[in-house]
C-alpha positions, -999 to +999 in steps of 0.1 A: -805+490+021-801+512+051-772+536+052-744+534+077-757+566+092-791+551+097-777+519+112-757+539+137-786+561+147-810+531+151-786+510+170-780+534+199-781+571+208-756+583+184-718+581+178-708+604+206-729+586+233-714+553+223-679+568+224-686+582+259-696+547+272-663+534+261-644+564+274-660+561+309-646+527+316-653+500+290-621+485+277-615+476+240-634+487+210-662+512+212-696+500+200-696+526+172-664+516+155-672+479+160-705+484+141-687+503+113-663+474+107-692+450+100-708+469+072-696+458+037-717+452+006-698+420-005-669+398+006-637+419+005-606+408-013-584+434+005-585+446+041-563+476+036-546+499+010-511+513+008-510+542-018-476+552-031-481+587-045-455+599-070-463+636-069-459+654-102-464+626-127-437+601-137-435+596-175-453+565-185-433+562-218-401+563-198-412+537-172-437+510-181-455+519-214-431+507-241-436+524-274-412+515-303-428+543-324-411+569-302-377+555-311-385+552-348-399+588-350-376+606-325-373+643-335-400+642-361-429+666-361-462+649-355-496+664-349-508+660-313-536+675-293-517+696-268-536+693-234-521+725-221-528+746-252-561+727-259-554+726-296-539+703-323-503+714-332-470+700-345-448+686-317-414+669-317-416+632-308-393+625-279-379+590-274-376+574-239-343+582-222-339+548-206-336+514-222-366+491-221-364+453-219-387+425-209-388+412-173-401+382-155-421+352-168-447+375-182-422+394-203-437+428-194-417+456-209-402+481-184-374+506-184-342+505-164-355+533-141-368+508-115-344+478-115-355+466-081-392+469-086-388+452-120-378+420-101-414+420-089-429+425-123-448+392-122-466+403-091-479+436-105-511+444-122-506+472-147-533+496-160-519+513-191-551+531-201-556+556-172-571+590-180-582+617-156-595+653-151-573+684-149-542+693-168-527+713-140-513+697-108-537+713-084-570+701-100-555+668-111-541+661-076-574+669-060-592+647-084-569+618-077-574+622-039-611+633-038-628+626-071-634+663-077-612+690-093-624+721-075-648+712-047-641+704-011-648+667-009-637+638+013-605+621+003-602+584-007-588+575+027-616+593+045-642+574+025-625+541+033-624+551+070-661+560+069-670+528+051-649+503+071-636+519+103-603+506+117-591+471+125-575+486+156-595+509+178-563+523+193-552+537+159-569+558+132-582+541+101-564+566+077-528+576+080-509+598+056-471+599+059-453+632+049-482+643+026-480+670+000-480+705+015-492+721-018-515+713-048-545+710-025-525+704+007-548+692+036-577+687+012-559+657-002-563+639+031-592+658+045-626+646+057-646+675+043-683+670+054-676+635+069-672+634+107-637+646+117-627+611+130-622+602+093-596+629+087-562+615+077-537+614+107-503+628+097-471+611+104-439+630+098-441+665+082-461+676+051-439+681+021-408+667+037-397+634+021-371+630+049-395+637+077-393+610+104-426+590+102-436+592+138-469+597+157-464+632+172-473+639+209-479+602+215-466+605+251-486+627+275-465+650+296-490+647+325-494+619+350-518+593+338-545+600+363-544+637+357-544+633+319-575+610+322-594+635+344-587+664+319-597+642+290-630+631+306-637+667+316-633+679+279-654+650+267-682+658+291-682+694+279-687+681+244-716+659+254-732+688+273-732+708+241-750+680+223-775+678+251-780+716+252-786+716+214-812+689+217-794+672+188-782+637+199-770+629+164-748+660+157-721+646+133-696+674+140-696+671+177-698+633+175-667+634+153-649+657+178-658+633+207-647+603+187-614+620+177-605+629+212-613+594+224-590+580+197-563+604+207-566+592+243-563+556+233-533+563+210-515+580+239-522+552+263-518+522+239-502+533+207-466+541+216-440+521+198-462+509+170-443+530+145-406+526+152-380+516+126-355+509+153-373+479+166-368+461+132-338+439+125-308+452+106-317+430+076-352+444+075-340+480+076-315+472+049-343+456+027-360+491+026-328+510+022-330+526+057-296+541+066-285+546+029-283+582+018-305+580-013-332+558+001-333+565+039-362+590+038-386+570+015-374+537+030-385+548+065-419+557+051-424+523+035-412+505+066-436+525+087-464+517+063-458+480+068-458+484+106-491+503+103-505+475+082-497+450+109-512+472+135-546+474+116-547+507+098-570+506+068-556+532+044-520+544+044-506+570+020-469+574+013-460+605-007-428+611-027-430+649-026-413+681-013-421+716-002-412+733-035-438+748-058-428+723-085-437+686-075-407+663-077-416+643-107-427+673-127-399+675-152-407+700-180-371+707-190-350+682-171-363+647-177-330+631-168-339+640-131-363+611-132-333+589-126-322+602-091-358+604-081-363+567-091-333+557-071-349+573-040-380+551-042-370+520-062-354+499-034-379+509-007-409+500-028-393+467-038-385+461-001-421+468+008-434+443-017-409+416-005-417+422+031-454+421+027-452+389+007-429+371+031-452+380+060-483+368+042-497+403+041-497+410+003-526+387-003-550+410+016-531+443+013-536+463-019-506+483-030-513+512-054-486+531-072-494+561-093-497+599-098-521+625-107-514+621-145-486+611-169-465+630-194-465+638-231-446+617-257-434+649-273-407+672-259-410+704-240-381+728-237-360+703-257-354+680-227-386+676-208-422+665-211-455+683-204-485+672-183-507+645-199-540+635-184-552+616-215-532+584-211-508+571-184-500+541-163-506+530-128-500+496-111-515+476-083-502+446-064-519+421-041-553+426-025-573+405-050-558+419-083-544+398-111-506+393-107-486+397-139-515+412-158-516+442-181-549+460-188-557+485-216-534+504-238-525+539-252-520+548-288-488+540-307-470+570-291-483+564-256-503+597-256-540+588-252-558+558-237-575+540-266-583+504-255-602+494-223-599+530-210-599+534-172-610+568-158-599+578-123-635+574-112-633+537-124-601+532-104-617+546-073-647+523-078-624+493-082-604+501-050-636+503-030-649+471-046-617+452-036-623+465+000-658+451+000-676+484-007-700+493-035-691+528-047-727+534-055-739+525-020-712+542+000-729+576+003-732+604+029-761+628+031-749+665+030-765+697+020-797+680+008-781+654-015-762+621-013-725+623-020-701+595-029-665+593-039-673+586-076-701+612-078-725+598-105-697+580-124-674+551-122-674+514-131-655+485-115-627+473-137-636+436-134-609+424-158-581+431-132-598+412-104-582+378-096 
């Protein structure tokens, strides 16, 4: 099967030349991005992804992984393999701090931390057997976003952009709203060796959960005719460099040309796409916009729905801040999970409700998760340490089984033991739902073919509807 790169090269004179043809007068989609949208390995179940990133790692045994053994053995010393110390040692079992009960027709156990999301429990597909690489936030966060712990690799959103392009040529395929400013920073939404057009476009401000999710510099300060002349002049300079280098398929310059073309189209046609004020009072209330605790994250979730309607392929929403300690990283103050949960619970539930009532949940995959979970034993008496060996994530819509639970951890909720799902497997499954084969989605760089899942990963077929 020919690669996307080969198809682009054989169909015309390269990405940049196709972009120039569009720039110099053709209206609508450029030929390059139109071609990209056509290349999938199988029929997709989802057209787009919204990733809800809970930076720092919520505790699975205090949210969705109910373990009665923690209540029965609270305070007792039990031997665990401590991921941080990398040795077996005696640790004190720590019970969940929030009451669990069964919700919905499926009777899935969940704690009282997310009362609004729990109303949607029958629409969620839980994976209780996640495990990953990296016990520290930096490596684990990079692995979640790029499939590598220490190398500069393209992010998940960049791979999706590369594989599918955008549904709307006036907007980027990959948008990240208020992304993490640390623990990898821009690498978590970067394009690495992929052409720069696949870099995540930032809305809001990195690390600021209350940053207004707006497209910056969307309105040109110059008259339209002058702005267009300057734009065309810059693009012609880029094309002259390609010609001078006798390299009509230069991916870096092609990416720069395509990025500038996209920026021009966004300025001329993208204004007003993201604007919470154009929504009704009832819709803003659904997301908690205007309420002190939920306004920041509610605006992010509402902006994500607007971007979904506008045709963006991959949207990441991050619950994070600028401090050196990620928000959900509670080593000695686990009760802080409660105010954090209140910030995101109503907005996430509102997003699920809004997508469903608009008929968008069926082909929009919502992914909730973090870089790892937390230990079932205590740290500093009132906290939990990092735990990459077993944790929970959930998916909704986009071709996943509603009301389904996959895999399990041991009796204490510490390590995945049944139907284990590695982060590589989750990445492979996300791509599969979008119509992409993770083994075929490759990019040639530095003498070898790279892919998101490296040489690993299997699609978790059991969670597919």
